[in-house]
C-alpha positions in Angstrom: -16.2 -36.6 8.8 -14.6 -37.7 12.1 -16.5 -40.4 14.0 -16.8 -38.2 17.0 -18.4 -35.4 15.0 -20.7 -37.9 13.4 -21.8 -39.2 16.8 -22.4 -35.6 18.0 -24.5 -34.8 14.9 -26.6 -37.8 15.6 -27.0 -36.9 19.2 -28.1 -33.4 18.3 -30.5 -34.7 15.7 -32.0 -37.1 18.3 -32.8 -34.2 20.6 -29.7 -33.8 22.7 -29.2 -30.1 22.0 -26.4 -29.7 24.5 -24.2 -31.9 22.2 -24.3 -29.0 19.7 -21.9 -27.1 21.9 -19.5 -30.0 21.9 -19.8 -30.3 18.1 -18.9 -26.6 17.4 -16.5 -25.9 20.2 -13.4 -26.9 18.3 -14.2 -24.4 15.6 -15.4 -21.3 17.6 -12.0 -19.5 17.6 -11.4 -20.2 14.0 -14.9 -19.0 13.0 -14.4 -15.8 15.1 -11.0 -15.2 13.6 -12.3 -15.7 10.1 -15.3 -13.4 10.8 -12.9 -10.7 12.0 -10.8 -11.0 8.9 -14.0 -10.7 6.8 -15.7 -7.9 8.6 -12.8 -6.1 10.2 -15.1 -5.2 13.0 -15.4 -6.9 16.4 -19.2 -6.5 16.9 -19.9 -7.4 13.3 -17.8 -10.5 13.6 -19.6 -11.6 16.8 -23.0 -11.1 15.1 -21.9 -13.1 12.0 -20.6 -16.0 14.1 -23.7 -16.0 16.2 -25.9 -16.0 13.1 -23.7 -18.8 11.5 -24.0 -21.0 14.6 -27.7 -20.4 14.8 -28.1 -21.4 11.2 -25.9 -24.4 11.5 -28.0 -25.6 14.4 -31.3 -24.9 12.6 -30.2 -26.7 9.4 -28.1 -29.5 10.9 -30.5 -32.0 9.6 -29.5 -31.0 6.0 -25.8 -31.6 6.7 -24.4 -34.5 4.7 -22.3 -36.6 7.1 -20.1 -37.7 4.2 -18.8 -34.2 3.9 -16.5 -32.0 6.0 -18.3 -30.5 9.0 -15.7 -27.7 9.2 -16.1 -26.8 5.6 -19.9 -26.7 6.0 -19.6 -24.4 9.0 -17.3 -22.0 7.0 -19.8 -22.1 4.1 -22.6 -21.0 6.5 -20.3 -18.3 8.0 -19.6 -16.9 4.5 -23.4 -16.8 3.8 -24.1 -15.2 7.2 -21.5 -12.5 6.5 -23.1 -11.8 3.1 -26.5 -11.6 4.8 -25.1 -9.3 7.5 -23.7 -7.1 4.7 -27.1 -6.7 3.0 -29.0 -6.3 6.3 -26.7 -3.5 7.4 -27.0 -1.9 4.0 -23.3 -1.6 3.4 -21.9 -1.8 -0.1 -18.7 -3.6 0.8 -18.6 -4.8 4.4 -16.3 -7.7 3.5 -13.6 -5.4 2.1 -13.7 -2.2 4.1 -10.8 -1.2 6.2 -11.2 -1.5 10.0 -9.4 -0.9 13.2 -9.2 -4.5 14.5 -6.5 -5.9 12.3 -4.6 -7.3 15.3 -7.7 -8.9 16.7 -8.2 -10.9 13.6 -5.0 -12.8 13.9 -4.9 -12.8 17.7 -8.2 -14.7 17.7 -7.0 -17.3 15.2 -3.5 -17.8 16.6 -3.5 -16.7 20.2 -2.2 -13.5 21.8 1.2 -12.3 20.5 4.3 -12.1 22.5 6.1 -9.2 21.0 6.1 -6.1 18.9 7.8 -7.8 16.0 5.0 -10.4 15.8 2.4 -7.6 15.9 4.2 -5.6 13.2 4.6 -8.7 11.0 0.9 -9.5 11.3 -0.1 -5.9 10.7 2.0 -5.8 7.5 0.7 -9.1 6.2 -2.9 -8.1 6.9 -2.2 -4.8 5.1 -1.2 -6.9 2.1 -4.8 -8.3 2.0 -6.0 -4.8 1.2 -4.8 -5.2 -2.4 -7.2 -8.1 -3.0 -10.7 -7.8 -4.4 -13.4 -9.1 -2.0 -13.6 -12.4 -3.9 -9.8 -12.9 -3.9 -9.7 -12.1 -0.2 -12.4 -14.7 0.6 -10.8 -17.3 -1.5 -7.3 -16.6 -0.1 -8.6 -16.7 3.5 -10.6 -19.9 3.1 -7.9 -21.7 1.1 -4.6 -20.6 2.5 -5.5 -19.5 6.0 -8.3 -21.8 7.0 -6.9 -24.7 4.9 -10.1 -25.7 3.1 -9.4 -27.6 -0.1 -10.4 -26.1 -3.5 -13.8 -28.0 -3.6 -14.7 -27.0 0.0 -13.8 -23.4 -0.8 -15.9 -23.4 -4.0 -18.9 -24.8 -2.0 -18.4 -22.2 0.7 -18.4 -19.4 -1.8 -21.0 -20.8 -4.2 -18.6 -20.8 -7.1 -16.7 -23.3 -9.2 -13.4 -24.9 -8.5 -12.0 -23.2 -11.5 -13.0 -19.8 -10.2 -11.4 -20.6 -6.9 -8.1 -21.5 -8.6 -8.2 -18.4 -10.7 -8.9 -16.1 -7.8 -6.4 -17.8 -5.6 -3.7 -17.5 -8.2 -4.4 -13.8 -8.6 -4.5 -13.3 -4.8 -1.2 -15.0 -4.3 0.4 -13.0 -7.1 -0.9 -9.7 -5.8 0.3 -10.5 -2.3 3.7 -11.5 -3.5 4.0 -8.3 -5.5 2.8 -6.2 -2.6 5.3 -7.8 -0.3 8.1 -7.4 -2.8 7.2 -3.7 -3.4 6.4 -2.5 0.1 8.0 -5.0 2.4 11.1 -6.5 0.7 12.6 -7.2 4.1 10.0 -10.0 4.6 11.6 -11.8 1.7 15.1 -11.7 3.1 16.5 -15.0 4.2 13.7 -16.9 2.6 
């Protein structure tokens, strides 16, 4: 963990609660973008992020400062999304289609500048629809959020082998979907 993060954790644990905002600020947009991609709903994503931040504050004393704070936050976010799913009584909140596909990538990567970018992102997000919920979670954490295999496994409560298997399947399915439905994306590459 970065020295600055370590210092902020210590400050929060010593009663300086305002330091928590400084600690999580660099991750807010990434968390919201990831929550959008999981829930595919703006209000659900906001609730999940709010719950994850509350839980991370509440349980900060259990955080191991030898580990990645970012990975720990994403682990809490995944658990918050699962809790939200069961609380709302939905069978498959994490994999249902939604109307906010654009918002998911806009939040993570900033507003787009043209129709082509929007179309490309829409097509790539559509490719995620071929994945199972577990494959989608693994793909998003590993390839989009850049968590390593071990961090992804911890976040999902699974083994590193399971992450590798699901990631391999996800990448294969996405490649096949792009090849079959959007071969123009492969041109020139």
